[in-house]
C-alpha positions as CSV (number, residue, x, y, z in Angstrom):
1,M,0.0,0.0,0.0
2,T,1.4,3.4,-1.0
3,T,0.7,6.4,1.1
4,T,1.1,10.0,0.0
5,S,2.7,12.3,2.5
6,P,0.9,15.6,3.0
7,S,2.4,18.5,1.1
8,R,4.8,20.7,3.0
9,P,3.5,24.2,3.8
10,R,5.2,26.8,1.7
11,P,7.4,29.3,3.5
12,A,6.3,32.9,4.3
13,A,7.6,36.4,3.7
14,F,7.6,38.8,6.7
15,F,7.4,42.5,5.9
16,D,8.1,45.3,8.3
17,L,5.7,48.2,7.6
18,D,7.2,51.6,8.4
19,K,10.0,52.6,6.0
20,T,10.0,49.2,4.4
21,V,6.6,48.9,2.7
22,L,5.7,52.6,3.5
23,S,8.0,55.5,2.8
24,T,7.4,56.9,6.3
25,A,5.9,55.8,9.7
26,S,2.3,54.8,9.4
27,S,1.4,57.0,12.5
28,I,2.9,60.0,10.7
29,A,1.0,59.1,7.5
30,L,-2.3,58.9,9.5
31,R,-1.8,62.2,11.3
32,D,-4.5,64.1,9.5
33,P,-7.2,61.4,9.6
34,L,-6.6,60.9,13.3
35,L,-6.9,64.7,13.8
36,D,-10.1,64.8,11.8
37,A,-11.5,62.0,13.8
38,G,-10.8,63.8,17.0
39,L,-8.5,61.1,18.2
40,I,-5.5,63.4,18.6
41,T,-4.9,67.1,19.0
42,R,-2.5,69.2,17.0
43,R,-0.2,69.3,20.0
44,S,-0.2,65.5,20.4
45,A,0.4,65.2,16.7
46,A,3.4,67.5,16.9
47,L,4.7,65.5,19.9
48,G,4.2,62.3,17.9
49,L,6.3,63.7,15.1
50,L,9.1,64.7,17.5
51,I,9.0,61.1,19.0
52,H,9.3,59.6,15.5
53,L,11.8,62.0,14.1
54,P,15.0,60.3,15.4
55,Y,13.7,57.0,14.0
56,L,12.8,58.5,10.6
57,V,16.3,60.1,10.4
58,R,18.7,57.5,11.7
59,G,16.7,54.4,12.8
60,A,15.9,53.2,16.3
61,D,17.7,51.0,18.8
62,D,16.1,49.1,21.7
63,R,16.2,52.1,24.0
64,A,14.5,54.3,21.5
65,M,11.9,51.7,20.7
66,E,11.1,51.3,24.4
67,H,10.6,55.1,24.6
68,M,8.3,54.9,21.6
69,R,6.3,52.1,23.3
70,E,5.7,54.4,26.3
71,A,4.8,57.3,24.1
72,L,2.5,55.2,22.0
73,G,0.6,54.1,25.0
74,A,0.3,57.6,26.3
75,L,-0.8,58.9,22.9
76,A,-3.5,56.2,22.5
77,R,-5.0,56.5,25.9
78,G,-8.7,57.2,25.6
79,W,-9.0,56.1,22.0
80,D,-11.9,53.9,21.1
81,A,-10.4,50.8,19.4
82,T,-13.3,50.4,16.9
83,V,-13.1,54.1,15.9
84,V,-9.3,53.8,15.4
85,E,-9.7,50.9,13.0
86,S,-12.6,52.4,11.1
87,T,-10.6,55.7,10.8
88,V,-7.6,53.9,9.3
89,R,-9.8,52.0,6.8
90,D,-11.5,55.2,5.7
91,A,-8.1,56.9,5.2
92,L,-6.3,54.1,3.3
93,T,-6.7,55.5,-0.2
94,R,-5.7,59.1,0.7
95,S,-3.1,58.6,3.4
96,I,-1.5,55.2,3.1
97,D,-2.0,54.2,-0.5
98,P,0.2,56.9,-2.0
99,L,3.1,56.2,0.3
100,C,3.6,52.5,-0.6
101,F,7.0,51.7,-2.2
102,T,6.5,50.2,-5.7
103,E,9.4,47.8,-5.0
104,A,7.7,46.5,-1.9
105,L,4.5,45.9,-3.7
106,D,6.3,44.0,-6.4
107,M,8.1,41.8,-3.8
108,I,4.7,41.1,-2.1
109,A,3.3,40.2,-5.5
110,L,6.2,37.9,-6.2
111,H,5.9,36.0,-2.9
112,R,2.1,35.6,-3.3
113,S,2.6,34.4,-6.9
114,A,5.0,31.8,-5.6
115,G,2.3,30.6,-3.3
116,Q,4.0,31.9,-0.2
117,A,2.1,33.6,2.7
118,V,2.7,37.3,3.2
119,V,2.8,38.7,6.8
120,V,2.9,42.4,7.7
121,A,4.5,42.8,11.1
122,S,4.7,46.2,12.8
123,A,5.1,47.9,16.2
124,S,2.0,50.0,15.5
125,V,-1.2,48.8,17.3
126,E,-3.0,46.0,15.5
127,E,-6.1,48.2,14.9
128,M,-3.9,50.3,12.6
129,V,-1.8,47.5,11.1
130,R,-4.7,45.1,10.2
131,P,-6.5,47.4,7.6
132,I,-3.2,48.3,6.0
133,A,-2.2,44.7,5.7
134,E,-5.5,43.8,4.1
135,M,-5.1,46.6,1.6
136,L,-1.7,45.2,0.7
137,G,-3.2,41.7,0.2
138,A,-1.3,40.2,3.1
139,D,-2.4,36.9,4.5
140,F,-1.6,37.8,8.1
141,S,-0.9,40.9,10.2
142,I,1.0,41.3,13.5
143,G,0.8,44.5,15.6
144,S,1.1,45.7,19.1
145,R,-1.8,44.9,21.4
146,A,-3.1,47.8,23.4
147,E,-5.0,47.1,26.6
148,V,-8.6,48.2,26.4
149,D,-11.2,48.7,29.2
150,E,-14.7,47.2,29.4
151,D,-15.9,49.9,26.9
152,G,-13.3,49.0,24.3
153,V,-11.2,52.1,25.0
154,F,-7.4,52.1,25.2
155,T,-6.1,52.4,28.7
156,G,-2.7,53.7,27.7
157,I,-0.9,50.4,28.4
158,I,0.7,48.5,25.5
159,G,0.5,44.9,26.7
160,T,2.4,43.4,23.8
161,Y,4.8,45.7,21.9
162,T,5.8,43.9,18.7
163,S,9.2,45.4,18.3
164,G,12.6,43.9,18.4
165,Q,12.7,40.5,20.1
166,Q,8.9,40.5,20.7
167,K,8.2,40.9,17.0
168,A,10.5,38.0,16.2
169,L,8.7,35.9,18.8
170,A,5.3,36.8,17.4
171,C,6.4,35.9,13.9
172,A,7.9,32.6,15.2
173,E,4.7,31.7,17.0
174,L,2.7,32.3,13.8
175,A,5.2,30.3,11.8
176,S,4.9,27.4,14.2
177,D,1.1,27.5,14.0
178,Q,1.2,27.5,10.2
179,G,4.0,24.9,9.8
180,W,6.5,27.3,8.1
181,E,10.1,26.4,8.2
182,P,12.1,29.5,9.4
183,S,15.1,28.6,7.3
184,E,12.9,28.9,4.2
185,C,11.2,32.2,5.2
186,F,12.1,35.7,4.1
187,A,12.1,38.9,6.1
188,Y,12.3,42.5,5.0
189,S,13.1,45.4,7.3
190,D,14.9,48.8,7.3
191,S,15.7,48.9,11.0
192,V,18.4,47.3,13.3
193,S,15.6,46.9,15.8
194,D,14.3,44.0,13.6
195,L,17.7,42.2,13.9
196,P,16.1,39.3,15.9
197,L,13.6,38.7,13.1
198,L,16.2,39.0,10.3
199,E,18.4,36.5,12.2
200,W,15.5,34.1,12.7
201,V,14.7,33.6,9.0
202,G,16.8,31.9,6.4
203,H,16.6,34.8,3.9
204,P,17.0,38.2,5.6
205,V,16.7,41.3,3.4
206,A,17.8,44.8,4.5
207,V,15.6,47.4,2.9
208,N,16.8,51.0,2.9
209,P,18.7,50.0,6.1
210,D,19.7,52.4,8.8
211,R,23.4,52.7,9.5
212,A,23.6,49.9,12.1
213,L,21.6,47.4,10.0
214,H,23.5,48.3,6.8
215,R,26.8,47.6,8.6
216,I,25.5,44.2,9.9
217,A,24.1,43.3,6.5
218,L,27.4,43.9,4.8
219,E,29.3,42.0,7.4
220,R,27.0,39.0,7.1
221,R,26.5,39.3,3.4
222,W,22.8,39.7,3.6
223,Q,20.9,41.0,0.6
224,V,20.4,44.8,0.6
225,M,17.6,46.3,-1.4
226,S,16.8,50.0,-2.2
227,F,13.2,51.0,-2.4
228,T,12.8,54.5,-3.7
229,H,9.6,54.8,-5.7
230,T,6.1,55.2,-4.3
231,V,2.8,54.4,-6.1
232,R,-0.8,53.9,-5.3
233,V,-2.0,50.4,-4.7
234,R,-4.2,49.6,-7.7
235,P,-7.0,47.1,-7.3
236,R,-5.6,43.6,-6.7
237,R,-2.1,44.8,-7.7
238,V,-0.5,42.8,-4.9
239,A,-2.7,39.7,-5.7
240,R,-1.8,39.4,-9.3
241,V,1.2,40.0,-11.5
242,V,1.5,39.8,-15.3
243,P,2.1,36.3,-16.6
244,A,5.7,36.9,-17.6
245,L,6.5,38.2,-14.1
246,A,4.7,35.3,-12.5
247,A,6.7,32.8,-14.6
248,A,9.9,34.4,-13.3
249,V,8.9,34.2,-9.6
250,A,10.4,30.8,-8.9
251,L,13.6,31.7,-10.7
252,G,13.9,35.0,-8.9
253,L,13.5,33.5,-5.5
254,T,15.9,30.7,-6.4
255,V,18.5,33.2,-7.5
256,L,18.1,35.1,-4.2
257,A,18.7,31.9,-2.2
258,A,21.6,31.0,-4.4
259,W,23.1,34.5,-4.0
260,K,23.0,34.0,-0.2
261,V,24.7,30.6,-0.4
262,H,27.3,31.8,-2.8
263,H,28.2,34.7,-0.6
264,A,28.1,32.8,2.7
């Protein structure tokens, strides 16, 4: 009697959001919609920009990310979680869509065409990450979990902050649930704060890396990519690619893996 073993789950591609898929921080991109919804004041919006400015200019280390965690909790205190998510959904076409890197959308399309799951993982609260990930055609999203009270209002405490090691752990947990082999997975990020995630996958890719990540990527001979062009996400752009490009997906990913082995 011959038995057929179940097919092995295809690997996944993990994408950081801010400055990897988007050309800026999602919270900065959503400043005006949050203002219009009454979720933030102009003063808190200005403070948010000051908090993010060092990260936008030179990247963020663990200490800076912890400071951002505390600031995020303080900023979100009193927000209605449902209103936040609906505000983000309503603002996708005017505030997020135009800031997507063309190259990131193409890589998402390549992985999806190869039958690989796409995961958007960000330190922003999941109510902000989830709508953006859905717009991008991602299969899963990972975001920080803000504590809410009995009325569904943020208390100001970020229970799980998916940055650094915690983001890597969240991705590893999802991979375990889905049966993905880490050595076959890809991860894309611009920040050294995502070093644990990049080290966990078999195919790390530094995208527009900050100085510290760029140095590490060169030392370890990781692939470095430059995303420079932004474009609106046309309907189903990330779900389909032209036949010629789809035919080249397997070859492109194979070449990427071979590049890493050759330069190891």
